[in-house]
C-alpha positions in Angstrom: 7.6 60.2 -63.4 9.2 61.5 -60.2 8.7 59.3 -57.1 8.0 59.9 -53.5 10.1 57.7 -51.3 8.6 55.6 -48.6 10.2 57.6 -45.7 8.7 60.8 -47.2 5.3 59.2 -47.5 5.4 58.0 -43.9 6.4 61.5 -42.6 3.4 62.9 -44.6 1.0 60.3 -43.3 2.0 61.0 -39.7 2.1 64.8 -40.0 5.9 65.0 -39.4 6.4 67.1 -42.6 5.6 70.8 -42.5 5.7 71.3 -46.3 5.0 69.5 -49.5 6.7 70.6 -52.7 4.7 71.3 -55.9 6.3 68.3 -57.5 5.3 66.1 -54.5 1.7 67.4 -54.7 1.5 66.6 -58.4 2.9 63.1 -57.9 0.5 62.4 -55.0 -2.4 63.6 -57.1 -1.4 61.5 -60.1 -1.1 58.4 -57.8 -4.6 59.1 -56.4 -6.0 60.0 -59.9 -7.4 63.3 -58.8 -6.6 66.9 -59.7 -3.9 68.5 -57.4 -6.2 71.3 -56.4 -8.5 68.7 -54.7 -5.6 67.8 -52.3 -5.4 71.5 -51.4 -9.1 72.3 -51.4 -11.2 69.1 -51.0 -14.3 70.2 -52.9 -17.3 67.9 -51.9 -15.6 66.3 -48.9 -15.0 69.2 -46.5 -17.0 72.1 -45.2 -14.0 74.5 -45.1 -10.5 74.7 -46.4 -7.6 76.9 -45.2 -6.5 78.9 -48.3 -4.1 81.2 -46.3 -2.7 80.6 -42.8 -5.5 81.2 -40.4 -8.0 82.0 -43.2 -10.7 79.5 -44.3 -13.4 79.4 -47.0 -15.6 76.9 -48.7 -13.3 74.6 -50.7 -15.0 75.5 -54.0 -14.3 79.2 -53.3 -10.7 78.5 -52.4 -10.3 76.4 -55.6 -11.8 79.1 -57.7 -9.4 81.6 -56.1 -6.4 79.4 -56.9 -7.5 79.2 -60.5 -7.5 83.1 -60.7 -11.3 83.2 -61.1 -11.7 85.1 -57.8 -9.6 87.7 -55.9 -8.8 88.5 -52.3 -10.7 91.6 -51.0 -9.1 94.2 -48.8 -9.8 92.1 -45.7 -8.2 89.0 -47.2 -11.5 87.2 -47.9 -12.2 85.5 -51.2 -14.4 87.5 -53.5 -15.8 85.8 -56.6 -15.2 88.0 -59.6 -18.7 87.3 -61.0 -20.1 88.9 -57.8 -18.1 92.2 -58.1 -20.5 95.1 -57.7 -18.3 97.5 -59.6 -18.4 95.5 -62.8 -21.2 95.6 -65.3 -22.7 92.1 -66.1 -21.0 92.0 -69.5 -17.6 92.8 -67.9 -17.7 90.0 -65.4 -15.7 87.0 -66.5 -17.6 83.8 -66.2 -16.4 81.0 -63.9 -14.6 78.2 -65.6 -16.8 75.2 -66.2 -15.6 72.1 -64.4 -13.8 69.6 -66.5 -15.1 66.1 -66.2 -13.1 63.1 -67.3 -15.1 60.3 -69.0 -16.0 57.4 -66.7 -15.5 59.4 -63.4 -18.0 60.9 -61.1 -17.3 64.6 -60.7 -16.8 66.1 -57.2 -17.5 69.7 -58.2 -20.9 71.2 -57.9 -22.9 72.1 -61.0 -22.7 75.7 -62.0 
């Protein structure tokens, strides 16, 4: 498994790193035993999450957008696909069900 060096971790902790690679995000998530998306969009522990620079939404909505279960409207706001007015109910794709690992409490709201 890839590693994150101590100097990199210290820079992350003190906010002296402007970016985190996808590999570093995955390694941090594995070390914390959580899904990487929860590091980006902390469902259940924050009221809002920044999904684009200067744009915020509920963490659940941002996570759903990152899973391609929602889209960005013309104004850049997240629109849930199941709420699209132009789609008939049978044409609207359902939201993915949260996956829960045995022995862990889920942090995602019930659908």
